[in-house]
C-alpha positions, 0 to 999 in steps of 0.5 A, spaced: 304 239 825 306 234 830 301 233 835 303 236 842 302 230 846 308 226 849 309 221 844 308 226 838 314 231 842 318 225 843 318 223 836 319 230 834 325 230 838 328 223 835 327 225 828 330 232 829 336 228 832 337 224 826 337 230 822 342 234 825 347 233 819 342 234 814 341 241 810 334 239 808 331 238 815 324 241 815 324 248 816 321 251 823 320 257 826 325 260 821 326 268 822 329 273 817 335 276 821 335 273 827 335 279 831 331 281 837 326 286 835 322 291 840 317 286 841 321 281 843 324 285 849 323 280 855 318 284 860 319 284 868 318 278 871 311 277 874 310 278 882 303 275 882 302 268 882 299 265 876 292 261 875 294 255 872 289 250 868 291 243 868 292 243 861 297 249 861 304 247 860 306 253 865 312 252 870 311 258 873 313 259 881 308 261 886 309 269 888 316 273 886 319 269 881 326 272 882 326 270 889 323 263 888 329 262 883 334 264 888 331 259 893 330 253 889 338 254 887 340 255 894 346 249 894 347 250 902 344 242 902 347 240 896 352 234 896 360 236 896 363 232 891 371 233 890 374 233 883 377 226 883 370 223 884 368 225 877 373 220 875 370 214 878 366 209 874 358 211 874 353 208 869 357 208 863 353 205 857 346 206 860 340 207 855 333 209 857 331 201 855 337 198 858 337 201 865 332 196 868 337 193 872 339 200 875 333 203 876 327 200 879 320 199 875 314 201 878 314 209 879 309 212 875 307 219 874 299 220 875 295 226 873 299 233 870 305 236 872 301 242 876 295 237 879 298 230 880 302 225 884 307 220 884 306 213 885 312 209 888 317 215 887 324 213 886 329 217 889 335 220 884 341 216 887 347 219 889 352 218 883 358 224 884 361 221 877 355 224 874 351 230 878 350 233 884 343 233 888 342 239 891 336 237 896 336 229 896 329 229 899 326 233 893 329 229 888 324 223 887 321 221 880 318 216 876 322 210 873 322 214 866 325 220 869 330 217 873 333 213 867 332 219 863 337 223 868 342 217 868 342 216 861 343 224 859 348 225 864 352 219 862 352 222 855 354 228 857 360 225 861 362 219 857 360 222 850 361 229 850 366 230 855 363 235 859 367 235 866 364 241 870 359 240 876 352 239 874 347 241 880 340 238 879 335 241 883 328 240 885 324 234 881 318 232 886 317 230 893 317 222 894 309 222 893 309 228 889 303 233 890 304 240 891 312 242 893 313 250 894 315 254 891 313 251 884 306 250 881 308 244 877 313 239 879 307 235 882 308 228 878 315 226 878 317 229 871 319 236 872 327 237 873 330 243 875 338 244 873 342 250 874 346 252 868 353 250 868 357 255 871 363 258 867 370 257 870 373 259 876 366 261 880 365 258 887 360 252 886 355 255 890 354 261 885 347 262 882 348 264 875 344 270 875 348 274 870 349 271 863 357 271 863 357 266 869 354 261 865 358 256 860 354 256 855 357 251 850 357 246 856 350 248 858 348 246 851 351 240 851 347 238 857 340 240 854 342 236 848 344 230 852 336 230 854 333 232 848 337 226 845 333 221 849 327 223 845 323 224 852 323 231 853 316 235 852 319 242 854 325 246 856 323 252 860 329 258 860 328 265 860 327 268 853 333 273 854 337 267 856 335 263 850 339 267 845 345 265 848 344 257 848 341 258 841 348 261 839 351 255 843 347 250 839 350 253 832 357 253 835 356 245 836 354 244 829 347 243 830 343 245 823 340 252 823 333 249 821 334 244 827 335 249 832 330 253 829 325 248 830 327 246 837 328 254 840 322 258 841 327 264 840 327 269 837 319 269 838 315 268 844 308 267 847 304 262 843 310 260 838 312 253 838 318 250 840 321 245 845 325 250 848 321 256 851 320 262 855 317 261 862 318 267 868 323 265 873 328 261 869 334 265 868 339 261 872 336 254 871 333 250 866 327 246 867 326 240 863 319 236 863 318 229 860 312 227 857 308 221 860 311 214 859 308 208 856 305 204 861 303 210 865 295 210 864 293 215 869 299 220 867 296 226 863 298 233 860 304 237 858 
């Protein structure tokens, strides 16, 4: 069992990425038939705010989870790139450790995602070749977070060939701390990203229906982040995990590796990096671990 610390989970992800093509990858969370049972039916989203302890991995919203998800995915303040902008050069060849000349050092996560702050926060820079920022004033992160986004999105565009618009939502405020309507997003290492839209939809669409999502492209997006080795959790509603799970298998990831990554078809306290959290039907919430050199960063 890997210790669920930032370093442990980063090592776990790195090991799993390396073993994707090997049939002898370690078994994890295997299930007999892959079918959902009555016990796995997703309950109604909660409408009462949760009490979250500093050690809890919860990414819950304050108040009505459905209404809050619609609020945080409202793209009325988003940048407006046109299709040709995706062909502009942007951050090609970045790596986490090789991006120091692009992303400044010194921005650090302090405390936990639910009770923390951001020291010398860095704004996610405009980069229409890679992504669209939904609300730039709410898109500040640690050095590690901004580098990870640049790296993952470069992989998605340059290596995996996905051209569809990716809308990045809330990360943190410039100094971190409480940011409505979230319980977390306080220390610069939580990233909200809208699920990649299916072809033909208006770019302002909030994909609350499963058929509004390009699941293959969404898997490539999530996988690009997992490959960095910096991800602690990916929050996604249980009812949507099945579709993402299937997309991972279609992409050729070994079933034993997919089972280790996903909580589905289990739920509750079951292990898995990709796990359920209320209010995450139209977006994924990616949480990074603490970076080396962040002595005051803590919690999952």
